[in-house]
N, CA, C and O atoms as a MOPAC input file, in Angstrom:
PM7 MOZYME 1SCF
protein

 N    -59.93900 1   -54.76000 1    16.96600 1
 C    -60.83100 1   -54.78600 1    18.10700 1
 C    -60.83300 1   -53.40900 1    18.76800 1
 O    -59.84500 1   -52.67600 1    18.72800 1
 N    -61.93600 1   -53.09200 1    19.35700 1
 C    -62.04700 1   -51.79700 1    20.04000 1
 C    -61.16800 1   -51.78600 1    21.27300 1
 O    -61.18800 1   -52.71600 1    22.08000 1
 N    -60.39700 1   -50.71800 1    21.40500 1
 C    -59.47200 1   -50.57100 1    22.52100 1
 C    -59.87200 1   -49.36300 1    23.36300 1
 O    -60.44900 1   -48.39900 1    22.86100 1
 N    -59.55900 1   -49.43700 1    24.63400 1
 C    -59.82900 1   -48.33500 1    25.54500 1
 C    -58.63500 1   -47.37300 1    25.56000 1
 O    -57.59000 1   -47.66400 1    24.97800 1
 N    -58.79600 1   -46.24500 1    26.21900 1
 C    -57.78900 1   -45.18300 1    26.24400 1
 C    -56.39400 1   -45.65400 1    26.66200 1
 O    -55.41800 1   -45.21400 1    26.05500 1
 N    -56.24600 1   -46.52700 1    27.66800 1
 C    -54.88900 1   -46.94100 1    28.06900 1
 C    -54.07100 1   -47.56000 1    26.93000 1
 O    -52.84300 1   -47.47500 1    26.94800 1
 N    -54.71700 1   -48.17300 1    25.95400 1
 C    -54.03100 1   -48.77800 1    24.80700 1
 C    -53.23800 1   -47.72900 1    24.03400 1
 O    -52.19500 1   -48.03900 1    23.45700 1
 N    -53.73000 1   -46.48100 1    24.01900 1
 C    -53.11900 1   -45.40800 1    23.24800 1
 C    -52.19200 1   -44.51000 1    24.07200 1
 O    -51.60500 1   -43.57600 1    23.52700 1
 N    -52.05100 1   -44.77300 1    25.37200 1
 C    -51.21600 1   -43.92400 1    26.22800 1
 C    -49.77300 1   -43.91800 1    25.75100 1
 O    -49.19900 1   -44.96100 1    25.43800 1
 N    -49.20300 1   -42.72900 1    25.70100 1
 C    -47.81800 1   -42.58000 1    25.28600 1
 C    -47.61700 1   -42.67900 1    23.78200 1
 O    -46.48300 1   -42.66000 1    23.30300 1
 N    -48.70200 1   -42.78400 1    23.04100 1
 C    -48.64100 1   -42.88700 1    21.58300 1
 C    -49.44500 1   -41.74400 1    20.99000 1
 O    -50.23400 1   -41.11000 1    21.69100 1
 N    -49.25500 1   -41.48100 1    19.72700 1
 C    -49.97200 1   -40.40700 1    19.04900 1
 C    -50.95100 1   -41.02100 1    18.04900 1
 O    -50.60500 1   -41.18300 1    16.87900 1
 N    -52.17700 1   -41.36900 1    18.48700 1
 C    -53.11000 1   -42.03900 1    17.59000 1
 C    -53.50100 1   -41.15700 1    16.40200 1
 O    -53.56700 1   -39.93300 1    16.51300 1
 N    -53.75600 1   -41.80200 1    15.27400 1
 C    -54.13900 1   -41.10000 1    14.04900 1
 C    -55.65800 1   -41.11100 1    13.90600 1
 O    -56.29000 1   -42.16500 1    13.97100 1
 N    -56.23400 1   -39.92800 1    13.71100 1
 C    -57.66600 1   -39.81300 1    13.44000 1
 C    -57.89500 1   -40.26900 1    12.01100 1
 O    -57.29800 1   -39.72400 1    11.08200 1
 N    -58.76500 1   -41.27500 1    11.82300 1
 C    -58.99000 1   -41.77300 1    10.47300 1
 C    -60.42500 1   -41.62000 1     9.98600 1
 O    -60.69100 1   -41.77500 1     8.79400 1
 N    -61.35800 1   -41.31700 1    10.89700 1
 C    -62.74300 1   -41.17700 1    10.45100 1
 C    -63.56400 1   -40.45100 1    11.50800 1
 O    -63.34700 1   -40.61200 1    12.70900 1
 N    -64.51000 1   -39.64900 1    11.03300 1
 C    -65.49200 1   -39.01200 1    11.90800 1
 C    -66.86200 1   -39.46500 1    11.42300 1
 O    -67.31800 1   -39.05300 1    10.35600 1
 N    -67.51500 1   -40.31200 1    12.20800 1
 C    -68.84800 1   -40.80200 1    11.85500 1
 C    -69.87000 1   -39.77500 1    12.31600 1
 O    -69.91700 1   -39.40800 1    13.49000 1
 N    -70.67700 1   -39.32300 1    11.38300 1
 C    -71.68400 1   -38.31200 1    11.70100 1
 C    -73.02000 1   -38.94200 1    12.05000 1
 O    -73.91000 1   -38.27300 1    12.57600 1
 N    -73.16100 1   -40.23100 1    11.75600 1
 C    -74.39600 1   -40.96200 1    12.06500 1
 C    -74.05200 1   -42.22800 1    12.82900 1
 O    -73.02900 1   -42.86200 1    12.57200 1
 N    -74.90400 1   -42.58800 1    13.75900 1
 C    -74.69000 1   -43.77900 1    14.57100 1
 C    -74.59500 1   -45.02600 1    13.69700 1
 O    -73.76600 1   -45.89900 1    13.95500 1
 N    -75.41900 1   -45.11700 1    12.68400 1
 C    -75.42600 1   -46.27500 1    11.79300 1
 C    -74.05100 1   -46.47100 1    11.14500 1
 O    -73.55900 1   -47.59700 1    11.06000 1
 N    -73.43500 1   -45.38000 1    10.69000 1
 C    -72.10200 1   -45.45900 1    10.08500 1
 C    -71.06100 1   -45.89600 1    11.10400 1
 O    -70.18900 1   -46.70800 1    10.79400 1
 N    -71.14400 1   -45.36400 1    12.31500 1
 C    -70.18700 1   -45.71700 1    13.36200 1
 C    -70.28000 1   -47.20100 1    13.70900 1
 O    -69.25600 1   -47.87300 1    13.82900 1
 N    -71.47700 1   -47.70600 1    13.86600 1
 C    -71.65500 1   -49.12000 1    14.21400 1
 C    -71.16800 1   -50.03300 1    13.09900 1
 O    -70.55900 1   -51.06900 1    13.36400 1
 N    -71.43400 1   -49.65100 1    11.85100 1
 C    -70.97700 1   -50.46700 1    10.72000 1
 C    -69.45600 1   -50.47000 1    10.64300 1
 O    -68.85600 1   -51.52000 1    10.41300 1
 N    -68.81800 1   -49.30900 1    10.83300 1
 C    -67.36000 1   -49.25200 1    10.78600 1
 C    -66.74700 1   -50.05900 1    11.92600 1
 O    -65.71600 1   -50.70600 1    11.74000 1
 N    -67.36100 1   -50.02700 1    13.08900 1
 C    -66.87400 1   -50.85800 1    14.19200 1
 C    -66.89300 1   -52.33300 1    13.79500 1
 O    -65.95900 1   -53.07100 1    14.10600 1
 N    -67.94300 1   -52.76100 1    13.11600 1
 C    -68.03000 1   -54.15700 1    12.66200 1
 C    -66.94400 1   -54.47800 1    11.64800 1
 O    -66.32400 1   -55.54000 1    11.70900 1
 N    -66.71500 1   -53.56300 1    10.71700 1
 C    -65.67800 1   -53.76400 1     9.69800 1
 C    -64.31500 1   -53.92300 1    10.36600 1
 O    -63.57500 1   -54.85600 1    10.05300 1
 N    -63.98400 1   -53.01900 1    11.28100 1
 C    -62.68900 1   -53.08700 1    11.96800 1
 C    -62.56500 1   -54.34900 1    12.82200 1
 O    -61.51900 1   -54.99700 1    12.82200 1
 N    -63.61600 1   -54.69600 1    13.53900 1
 C    -63.58000 1   -55.86900 1    14.41500 1
 C    -63.39400 1   -57.14200 1    13.59800 1
 O    -62.58300 1   -57.99400 1    13.95900 1
 N    -64.13300 1   -57.28000 1    12.50400 1
 C    -64.01500 1   -58.47400 1    11.66000 1
 C    -62.62800 1   -58.59200 1    11.04000 1
 O    -62.15000 1   -59.70400 1    10.81700 1
 N    -61.97600 1   -57.47100 1    10.75700 1
 C    -60.64500 1   -57.47300 1    10.15400 1
 C    -59.52900 1   -57.53900 1    11.19300 1
 O    -58.35800 1   -57.66200 1    10.83300 1
 N    -59.87600 1   -57.45900 1    12.46900 1
 C    -58.87400 1   -57.52100 1    13.53200 1
 C    -58.07000 1   -56.24600 1    13.70900 1
 O    -56.93800 1   -56.28500 1    14.19100 1
 N    -58.64700 1   -55.11600 1    13.32200 1
 C    -57.97300 1   -53.82000 1    13.46200 1
 C    -58.18900 1   -53.29100 1    14.88000 1
 O    -59.31800 1   -53.24600 1    15.36800 1
 N    -57.10300 1   -52.89500 1    15.53400 1
 C    -57.20500 1   -52.25300 1    16.84800 1
 C    -57.54000 1   -50.78300 1    16.62400 1
 O    -56.83100 1   -50.08700 1    15.89700 1
 N    -58.61100 1   -50.31200 1    17.24300 1
 C    -59.05600 1   -48.93600 1    17.05300 1
 C    -59.64700 1   -48.40500 1    18.34700 1
 O    -60.03900 1   -49.16500 1    19.23200 1
 N    -59.69900 1   -47.10300 1    18.43400 1
 C    -60.36800 1   -46.42900 1    19.54000 1
 C    -61.43800 1   -45.53100 1    18.96000 1
 O    -61.31300 1   -45.05100 1    17.83400 1
 N    -62.48100 1   -45.30600 1    19.71800 1
 C    -63.55700 1   -44.42600 1    19.27600 1
 C    -64.03000 1   -43.60800 1    20.46600 1
 O    -64.16600 1   -44.11500 1    21.58000 1
 N    -64.27700 1   -42.32600 1    20.20300 1
 C    -64.79100 1   -41.46300 1    21.26700 1
 C    -65.72600 1   -40.42800 1    20.64800 1
 O    -65.57400 1   -40.05200 1    19.48600 1
 N    -66.67200 1   -39.98500 1    21.42600 1
 C    -67.58500 1   -38.92900 1    20.98400 1
 C    -66.88300 1   -37.58600 1    21.17000 1
 O    -66.23100 1   -37.33700 1    22.18400 1
 N    -67.03500 1   -36.73300 1    20.16300 1
 C    -66.44400 1   -35.40000 1    20.23700 1
 C    -67.24700 1   -34.47000 1    19.34000 1
 O    -68.10300 1   -34.91300 1    18.57400 1
 N    -66.96400 1   -33.19200 1    19.44200 1
 C    -67.69800 1   -32.19600 1    18.65200 1
 C    -66.94100 1   -31.83900 1    17.38000 1
 O    -65.71100 1   -31.83100 1    17.34900 1
 N    -67.70300 1   -31.54500 1    16.33100 1
 C    -67.14300 1   -31.03900 1    15.08500 1
 C    -68.07600 1   -29.96600 1    14.55100 1
 O    -69.23300 1   -29.88100 1    14.96200 1
 N    -67.57300 1   -29.14900 1    13.63700 1
 C    -68.38200 1   -28.08600 1    13.03400 1
 C    -68.93300 1   -28.58800 1    11.71800 1
 O    -68.19200 1   -29.16000 1    10.91800 1
 N    -70.21600 1   -28.38700 1    11.47700 1
 C    -70.84400 1   -28.83000 1    10.23800 1
 C    -71.74100 1   -27.76700 1     9.65500 1
 O    -72.18600 1   -26.85200 1    10.34800 1
 N    -72.00000 1   -27.90100 1     8.36700 1
 C    -72.86000 1   -26.94800 1     7.67800 1
 C    -72.04200 1   -25.96200 1     6.87300 1
 O    -70.90800 1   -25.64500 1     7.23000 1
 N    -72.62200 1   -25.47500 1     5.78000 1
 C    -71.91700 1   -24.52200 1     4.92900 1
 C    -72.33600 1   -23.09100 1     5.23600 1
 O    -71.50000 1   -22.24500 1     5.55300 1
 N    -73.60900 1   -22.83100 1     5.14200 1
 C    -74.09400 1   -21.47000 1     5.36800 1
 C    -74.32000 1   -21.22700 1     6.85700 1
 O    -73.85300 1   -20.23300 1     7.41300 1
 N    -75.03200 1   -22.13800 1     7.48800 1
 C    -75.32100 1   -22.02900 1     8.92000 1
 C    -74.52000 1   -23.10200 1     9.65200 1
 O    -74.99400 1   -24.22200 1     9.84100 1
 N    -73.32600 1   -22.75600 1    10.05200 1
 C    -72.48200 1   -23.72500 1    10.73800 1
 C    -72.97700 1   -23.94800 1    12.16100 1
 O    -73.32500 1   -23.01100 1    12.88000 1
 N    -72.99500 1   -25.19600 1    12.53200 1
 C    -73.39700 1   -25.57500 1    13.88300 1
 C    -72.37800 1   -26.56700 1    14.44100 1
 O    -71.62200 1   -27.19000 1    13.69600 1
 N    -72.37500 1   -26.69600 1    15.74400 1
 C    -71.53500 1   -27.68000 1    16.40200 1
 C    -72.35600 1   -28.94900 1    16.57200 1
 O    -73.47700 1   -28.92100 1    17.07900 1
 N    -71.77700 1   -30.05700 1    16.14000 1
 C    -72.45800 1   -31.34900 1    16.20600 1
 C    -71.55900 1   -32.35300 1    16.90900 1
 O    -70.37200 1   -32.10100 1    17.11300 1
 N    -72.13300 1   -33.49600 1    17.27700 1
 C    -71.36900 1   -34.54800 1    17.94600 1
 C    -71.25200 1   -35.73700 1    17.00500 1
 O    -72.22800 1   -36.14800 1    16.37700 1
 N    -70.04000 1   -36.28500 1    16.91800 1
 C    -69.80400 1   -37.44900 1    16.08200 1
 C    -68.92100 1   -38.44700 1    16.80300 1
 O    -68.42600 1   -38.18400 1    17.89900 1
 N    -68.73000 1   -39.59800 1    16.17000 1
 C    -67.84400 1   -40.63800 1    16.70400 1
 C    -66.51200 1   -40.53700 1    15.97900 1
 O    -66.45100 1   -40.73600 1    14.76500 1
 N    -65.45600 1   -40.23300 1    16.70200 1
 C    -64.12200 1   -40.06800 1    16.13500 1
 C    -63.36300 1   -41.38200 1    16.28700 1
 O    -63.21600 1   -41.89800 1    17.39500 1
 N    -62.88200 1   -41.92000 1    15.16900 1
 C    -62.17000 1   -43.19800 1    15.15500 1
 C    -60.67200 1   -42.95600 1    15.04200 1
 O    -60.22200 1   -42.15600 1    14.22300 1
 N    -59.90200 1   -43.65800 1    15.87600 1
 C    -58.45300 1   -43.52600 1    15.92000 1
 C    -57.79800 1   -44.90300 1    15.80000 1
 O    -58.35000 1   -45.91100 1    16.24100 1
 N    -56.61000 1   -44.92300 1    15.19400 1
 C    -55.76600 1   -46.11800 1    15.17300 1
 C    -54.33500 1   -45.67300 1    15.45500 1
 O    -54.03100 1   -44.48100 1    15.41900 1
 N    -53.47200 1   -46.62100 1    15.73300 1
 C    -52.06500 1   -46.29900 1    15.90000 1
 C    -51.48400 1   -45.90600 1    14.54900 1
 O    -51.93300 1   -46.41200 1    13.52100 1
 N    -50.49200 1   -45.01000 1    14.52700 1
 C    -49.93500 1   -44.53200 1    13.25600 1
 C    -49.47300 1   -45.64600 1    12.31900 1
 O    -49.65400 1   -45.54700 1    11.10600 1
 N    -48.88000 1   -46.69800 1    12.86900 1
 C    -48.38900 1   -47.77900 1    12.01700 1
 C    -49.50900 1   -48.60600 1    11.38400 1
 O    -49.26000 1   -49.35400 1    10.44000 1
 N    -50.73100 1   -48.48200 1    11.88800 1
 C    -51.87700 1   -49.20600 1    11.33200 1
 C    -52.76300 1   -48.31200 1    10.47000 1
 O    -53.73500 1   -48.78700 1     9.88200 1
 N    -52.43900 1   -47.03400 1    10.38900 1
 C    -53.32600 1   -46.07400 1     9.71500 1
 C    -53.51500 1   -46.37600 1     8.23400 1
 O    -54.64400 1   -46.34800 1     7.74500 1
 N    -52.44100 1   -46.66200 1     7.51200 1
 C    -52.57300 1   -46.89300 1     6.07300 1
 C    -53.42700 1   -48.12200 1     5.78300 1
 O    -54.30000 1   -48.07700 1     4.91600 1
 N    -53.18600 1   -49.20900 1     6.49300 1
 C    -53.97100 1   -50.43200 1     6.29100 1
 C    -55.43400 1   -50.19800 1     6.65300 1
 O    -56.32800 1   -50.70100 1     5.97200 1
 N    -55.68300 1   -49.43900 1     7.72000 1
 C    -57.06600 1   -49.14500 1     8.11900 1
 C    -57.76400 1   -48.29900 1     7.06200 1
 O    -58.93500 1   -48.52900 1     6.76300 1
 N    -57.06200 1   -47.32600 1     6.49400 1
 C    -57.65100 1   -46.49100 1     5.44200 1
 C    -57.99700 1   -47.32100 1     4.21100 1
 O    -59.05600 1   -47.13200 1     3.61300 1
 N    -57.11100 1   -48.23600 1     3.83100 1
 C    -57.37700 1   -49.09800 1     2.67600 1
 C    -58.58800 1   -49.98800 1     2.93000 1
 O    -59.41800 1   -50.17800 1     2.04100 1
 N    -58.69100 1   -50.53000 1     4.13100 1
 C    -59.84300 1   -51.34300 1     4.51100 1
 C    -61.12700 1   -50.52000 1     4.44000 1
 O    -62.15300 1   -50.99700 1     3.95600 1
 N    -61.06200 1   -49.29400 1     4.92100 1
 C    -62.23300 1   -48.42000 1     4.88100 1
 C    -62.66200 1   -48.15400 1     3.44400 1
 O    -63.85300 1   -48.20000 1     3.13400 1
 N    -61.71000 1   -47.87800 1     2.57000 1
 C    -62.04000 1   -47.59600 1     1.17500 1
 C    -62.66900 1   -48.81000 1     0.49400 1
 O    -63.58500 1   -48.66100 1    -0.31500 1
 N    -62.19100 1   -49.99300 1     0.81300 1
 C    -62.78900 1   -51.21400 1     0.25100 1
 C    -64.23300 1   -51.39100 1     0.72700 1
 O    -65.02700 1   -52.06800 1     0.07500 1
 N    -64.56600 1   -50.78000 1     1.86700 1
 C    -65.91800 1   -50.89400 1     2.42400 1
 C    -66.72300 1   -49.60600 1     2.23800 1
 O    -67.67400 1   -49.34900 1     2.97600 1
 N    -66.33700 1   -48.80700 1     1.25500 1
 C    -67.05500 1   -47.59000 1     0.84900 1
 C    -67.07800 1   -46.48100 1     1.89200 1
 O    -68.05900 1   -45.74600 1     2.00100 1
 N    -66.01200 1   -46.36200 1     2.64800 1
 C    -65.83900 1   -45.24300 1     3.57500 1
 C    -64.77800 1   -44.32200 1     2.99900 1
 O    -63.84800 1   -44.77600 1     2.33300 1
 N    -64.91900 1   -43.03900 1     3.25200 1
 C    -63.88900 1   -42.06400 1     2.87600 1
 C    -63.12200 1   -41.69000 1     4.13300 1
 O    -63.64100 1   -40.96500 1     4.98200 1
 N    -61.88600 1   -42.17800 1     4.26500 1
 C    -61.09500 1   -41.88700 1     5.46600 1
 C    -60.85000 1   -40.39600 1     5.63400 1
 O    -60.77200 1   -39.64400 1     4.66200 1
 N    -60.73100 1   -39.99600 1     6.87600 1
 C    -60.39400 1   -38.61500 1     7.20000 1
 C    -58.92400 1   -38.40100 1     6.87300 1
 O    -58.07100 1   -39.19300 1     7.27300 1
 N    -58.63000 1   -37.32800 1     6.14600 1
 C    -57.25900 1   -36.93000 1     5.86000 1
 C    -57.06000 1   -35.55100 1     6.48400 1
 O    -57.79500 1   -34.61100 1     6.17900 1
 N    -56.07800 1   -35.44100 1     7.34400 1
 C    -55.80700 1   -34.17600 1     8.02300 1
 C    -55.42500 1   -33.12000 1     6.98500 1
 O    -54.44800 1   -33.29900 1     6.25900 1
 N    -56.18800 1   -32.01400 1     6.90500 1
 C    -55.89900 1   -31.00700 1     5.89400 1
 C    -54.57000 1   -30.27800 1     6.13000 1
 O    -54.01400 1   -29.69900 1     5.19700 1
 N    -54.06400 1   -30.30100 1     7.35300 1
 C    -52.79600 1   -29.63800 1     7.66800 1
 C    -51.90300 1   -30.61400 1     8.43000 1
 O    -51.78700 1   -30.51800 1     9.65200 1
 N    -51.26900 1   -31.55500 1     7.71700 1
 C    -50.44100 1   -32.54300 1     8.42100 1
 C    -49.27400 1   -31.88000 1     9.16000 1
 O    -48.73100 1   -30.86700 1     8.72000 1
 N    -48.91300 1   -32.47300 1    10.27900 1
 C    -47.81400 1   -31.94800 1    11.08400 1
 C    -46.49600 1   -32.25300 1    10.39300 1
 O    -46.34900 1   -33.28500 1     9.73900 1
 N    -45.53100 1   -31.33900 1    10.54500 1
 C    -44.22400 1   -31.53300 1     9.91300 1
 C    -43.15800 1   -31.73900 1    10.93700 1
 O    -41.99200 1   -31.91900 1    10.58600 1

């Protein structure tokens, strides 16, 4: 279920997806809600484009770290490619 910011206070939520289109964001919300996954979503900026990079706005999806693996597997079963941090923290 969609959670508000207080749900994540004092925790380090894991970014698992950046929806670049509203249609994708709404569908992923349905997938998570039907599966009972607690998630947060917020609008934020990202850089897109190869030759002409621009700043765009997308929907950033977060889950608690202990739910990240299960959420990623659920996303893959529903044809989503989860976000993988290119430089994981050590």
